[in-house]
C-alpha positions in Angstrom: 150.9 58.3 107.6 148.3 57.4 110.5 149.0 54.7 112.7 145.7 53.2 111.1 148.0 52.5 108.6 150.6 51.1 110.2 152.3 47.2 109.4 153.2 45.2 111.7 154.6 41.9 110.7 156.3 38.8 112.4 156.3 36.2 109.9 158.1 33.0 108.9 158.2 31.4 105.7 159.8 27.9 104.5 161.3 28.7 101.2 163.7 26.7 98.9 166.7 27.7 100.0 166.1 29.3 103.4 163.3 30.4 105.7 161.9 33.9 105.2 161.7 35.0 108.7 161.1 39.1 109.0 159.8 41.0 112.0 159.3 45.0 111.6 156.8 47.8 111.8 156.2 50.2 108.9 154.5 53.5 109.5 155.8 55.6 106.2 153.6 56.2 103.5 155.4 54.1 101.1 158.0 51.4 102.1 160.5 50.0 99.6 161.6 46.2 99.9 165.0 46.3 98.5 167.2 43.0 97.8 169.0 41.2 94.9 166.9 38.3 93.1 166.0 35.4 95.2 166.1 37.2 98.8 162.7 36.6 99.4 160.9 40.0 98.2 158.1 38.7 96.5 157.4 35.9 99.0 157.6 38.5 101.4 154.8 40.5 99.4 152.7 37.6 98.9 152.6 36.4 102.5 151.4 40.0 103.3 148.5 39.8 100.8 147.4 36.3 102.1 148.5 34.4 99.3 151.2 32.1 101.1 149.0 29.9 103.7 152.3 28.1 104.7 153.6 31.5 106.2 153.5 31.5 110.1 153.5 34.4 112.6 151.5 37.6 113.1 150.4 40.7 110.7 148.6 43.6 111.6 147.5 46.5 109.4 146.6 49.3 111.7 143.7 48.0 114.2 143.2 45.1 111.5 144.7 41.8 112.7 145.0 39.7 109.5 146.9 36.6 111.0 148.2 35.1 114.2 148.9 31.4 113.6 149.1 30.9 117.6 145.2 31.8 117.7 144.4 30.2 114.4 143.4 33.5 113.2 144.3 33.9 109.2 142.0 36.6 107.2 141.7 35.4 103.1 143.0 37.7 100.7 140.0 38.6 99.4 139.0 40.3 102.4 142.4 42.1 103.4 140.9 44.8 100.9 144.7 44.9 99.2 145.6 46.4 95.6 148.1 44.0 94.3 150.3 44.9 91.0 152.3 41.7 90.3 155.3 41.5 87.9 152.8 40.1 85.1 150.0 42.6 85.0 147.8 40.1 85.0 145.2 41.9 82.7 142.4 40.3 80.7 143.8 41.2 77.0 140.2 40.0 75.8 139.0 42.7 77.4 139.3 46.9 77.1 140.7 48.9 79.7 138.0 50.4 80.8 136.3 47.1 81.6 139.6 46.0 83.2 139.3 49.1 85.6 135.9 48.1 86.6 136.9 44.8 87.8 137.9 45.9 91.4 134.7 48.3 91.8 132.7 45.3 93.3 134.7 45.5 96.0 134.8 49.6 96.2 131.2 49.5 96.3 130.8 47.2 99.1 132.8 49.5 101.3 130.7 52.5 100.5 132.8 54.5 98.0 131.6 56.1 95.5 133.4 54.1 92.7 132.4 56.4 89.8 134.1 59.3 91.3 137.1 56.8 92.3 137.3 55.4 89.0 137.2 58.8 87.4 140.1 60.0 89.5 142.2 57.0 88.5 141.7 57.7 85.1 142.9 61.8 85.3 145.7 60.9 87.6 147.3 58.0 85.3 146.1 59.8 81.9 144.1 56.8 80.9 141.1 58.5 78.8 142.5 58.1 75.9 143.1 54.4 76.3 139.8 53.3 77.9 138.3 51.7 74.6 141.2 50.2 73.6 142.0 46.4 74.1 144.9 45.3 76.3 146.9 43.6 73.7 146.9 46.6 72.0 149.0 48.5 74.6 152.7 49.1 74.9 154.1 47.9 77.9 154.1 51.3 80.1 150.3 51.5 79.1 149.5 48.4 80.5 151.4 49.4 83.8 149.5 52.3 84.1 146.0 50.1 83.7 147.3 47.5 86.4 148.2 50.4 88.6 144.8 51.7 87.7 142.8 48.4 88.2 144.1 48.0 91.7 143.5 51.7 92.7 140.0 51.3 91.6 139.0 48.5 94.4 139.4 51.2 96.9 142.2 49.5 98.8 143.4 50.0 102.4 147.0 49.0 101.3 148.9 48.8 97.9 151.3 46.3 97.2 153.5 46.4 93.8 155.8 43.8 92.9 158.7 45.2 90.6 155.6 47.0 88.1 158.8 48.0 86.0 160.5 45.0 85.6 159.9 44.0 82.3 160.2 47.7 80.8 163.5 49.2 79.4 165.1 52.1 80.9 163.6 54.8 79.3 159.8 53.4 79.9 160.7 52.5 83.2 161.8 56.6 83.8 158.5 57.6 82.0 156.4 55.5 84.3 158.0 57.0 87.7 156.4 60.1 87.7 152.8 58.5 87.7 154.0 56.4 90.1 154.8 59.7 92.6 151.3 61.1 91.4 149.8 58.1 93.0 151.9 58.4 96.0 150.8 62.3 96.6 147.1 61.4 95.7 146.0 58.4 97.7 146.5 58.5 101.6 147.2 54.8 101.8 150.1 52.7 103.0 152.1 51.2 99.7 154.8 48.5 99.8 157.2 48.2 96.5 159.4 45.6 95.8 162.4 47.0 93.6 165.9 46.5 93.0 166.4 50.0 91.5 168.3 52.6 93.8 167.2 55.4 91.5 163.5 53.9 92.2 163.7 53.5 95.8 164.9 57.0 96.1 162.6 58.7 93.9 159.3 57.2 95.5 160.0 55.7 99.1 159.9 57.1 102.3 161.5 53.9 104.3 163.4 51.1 103.0 163.7 47.7 104.3 166.7 45.7 102.8 166.0 41.8 102.5 169.3 39.0 102.2 168.5 35.8 102.4 165.2 36.1 104.1 166.5 38.5 106.5 166.0 42.1 107.1 169.5 43.8 107.1 168.6 47.3 107.3 165.8 49.3 107.6 165.5 53.3 107.2 165.8 56.3 105.0 166.6 55.1 101.9 169.8 56.5 100.4 171.6 56.0 104.1 170.4 52.5 104.2 171.2 51.5 100.6 174.9 52.5 102.0 174.5 50.9 105.1 173.8 47.5 103.3 176.2 47.2 100.7 178.1 44.4 101.5 181.0 45.3 99.9 183.2 48.4 98.3 182.1 47.7 94.7 178.2 47.0 95.6 178.3 50.4 97.4 179.7 52.4 94.1 176.6 50.4 92.5 173.8 51.4 94.9 175.1 55.1 95.6 172.7 57.0 93.2 171.8 60.8 93.3 168.2 61.2 93.5 167.2 65.0 94.7 164.2 67.1 94.8 163.2 69.7 92.1 161.1 72.1 90.5 160.6 72.8 87.0 161.5 76.4 86.5 160.9 77.0 83.1 161.7 76.4 79.2 164.7 77.9 77.6 164.6 77.1 73.6 165.9 73.4 73.9 166.4 73.4 77.3 164.8 73.0 80.1 165.4 74.5 83.7 164.6 73.0 87.5 165.3 74.2 90.9 167.2 71.7 93.1 166.2 71.4 96.7 163.3 70.4 99.0 161.8 73.7 98.8 162.4 74.2 95.3 164.4 77.3 95.6 167.9 76.1 95.1 170.6 76.5 92.5 169.0 75.9 88.7 170.6 72.8 86.6 169.7 72.7 82.9 168.9 69.5 81.2 167.5 68.9 77.3 163.9 70.2 76.8 161.5 67.8 78.5 157.8 67.2 77.9 155.1 68.7 79.7 154.3 65.3 81.2 157.9 65.2 82.5 158.1 68.7 83.7 155.5 67.8 86.5 158.2 65.4 88.0 159.7 66.5 91.6 162.8 64.5 91.3 166.2 64.6 89.2 168.7 61.8 89.2 172.4 61.7 87.7 174.7 59.0 88.6 177.5 59.4 90.8 180.3 58.8 88.0 178.6 61.4 85.6 179.8 64.2 87.9 183.1 65.9 87.7 185.0 67.3 90.7 187.2 70.4 90.2 188.7 72.6 93.0 188.7 75.9 90.7 186.1 77.3 88.5 186.5 76.1 84.9 185.9 78.0 81.9 185.5 77.2 78.4 183.8 73.7 79.0 180.4 72.6 77.1 179.1 71.3 80.2 176.0 73.3 81.1 175.9 72.8 85.0 178.7 74.0 87.5 177.9 74.2 90.9 179.8 75.4 93.8 179.8 73.4 96.8 182.1 71.8 99.5 183.2 68.4 100.1 181.6 66.7 103.3 182.8 63.4 103.7 184.6 60.7 101.6 184.1 56.9 101.3 186.2 54.2 99.8 184.4 52.3 97.0 186.4 49.5 95.6 189.7 50.8 93.3 187.5 54.3 93.4 186.3 56.7 96.0 182.8 58.7 96.6 183.4 61.9 97.7 180.1 63.3 99.4 179.4 67.0 98.3 176.8 70.0 99.3 175.6 72.3 96.8 175.9 76.0 98.0 172.7 77.7 98.2 170.5 74.4 99.2 170.4 71.1 101.3 171.3 68.9 98.6 174.5 66.6 99.0 175.8 64.8 95.9 178.3 62.0 95.7 180.6 61.6 93.2 182.8 58.7 92.0 186.6 60.1 91.6 189.8 57.6 91.4 192.2 57.1 94.3 194.8 59.3 91.8 192.3 62.1 91.5 191.2 62.3 95.4 195.3 62.7 96.2 196.0 65.1 93.5 193.0 67.3 94.1 193.5 66.7 98.0 189.8 66.0 98.7 189.2 66.0 102.2 186.2 67.3 104.2 185.4 71.4 104.2 187.4 71.5 100.6 185.7 73.9 98.5 184.8 72.4 95.2 182.8 72.6 91.6 180.3 70.3 90.3 180.2 69.9 86.8 177.3 67.9 85.5 176.4 67.2 81.7 173.1 68.4 80.9 172.4 65.2 79.1 173.0 63.0 82.0 170.1 64.5 83.9 166.8 62.8 84.1 163.6 63.7 85.8 161.9 60.9 87.7 
């Protein structure tokens, strides 16, 4: 992302239980704002959007100064050119999808953008063609969120803010929406801030992570490493460490689908239940640490479809269990595996121990 997209924030905002106080620079494409409920995530997003006039400090996007309280500078929300997707999509239920998408076009037109071309690109990317004439109140939750994302993008924003856009969706719906969010990320060269408390969502979508706790930034950096560093105790560590790795769809075989893992998409194959053509475009695959079994010998006669040779790299305590981090042979992929203390001792799992990682096909999900 270019320096013209860098976000600089030194903001203080009094809240009920504490004062939100942040000081950071963001220069990656998609940044997650992560933390438990009540940590200040939504308030931070509202301050960036200009919706909290009581926030004090300095805020810049690239060469644009949006706020400098010491100099009396405050650019109002409507002049910041921000696309904002709140938790409640705030669509107009009495209008159809096409009319909702067109609401932001006036702002895009003022910037000299080809609004018709932009709208068609958004409709295509979010697969909204079949929904254009439908009223908002007839749509499913996932469809409404796609329309809300589309409306924000049709305004031609310089910055996209998303406040837990999948918070009110069930797990299956959230996973079906993830590929659309990844499509947006790849298609639009604009900075994005995503408020989330879902470790899989964060790792699948984001390049950078800011962790808030009681209004303070306690960690920032690469998502998976930062989640581990920010865990306040072993139990939280076990919850936060999920495996989300890059992959590339390879082929269908009967009722199964095969993907290759690794950044280059040329690593070992993984088998999972047959997926739709839309899901096959996904570039990430997720598996929970407790859904992987370790063996020090190659197992035989198992129903599990995936047996990957690998190597133990490190071990971390996680409450009454341990996390064993293993690299997968033939790739740069590292997977975390949750094991009991007894298993750790009996298998003598330590760095450089060769292992086999056993993964049932049904525990894998594309995202």
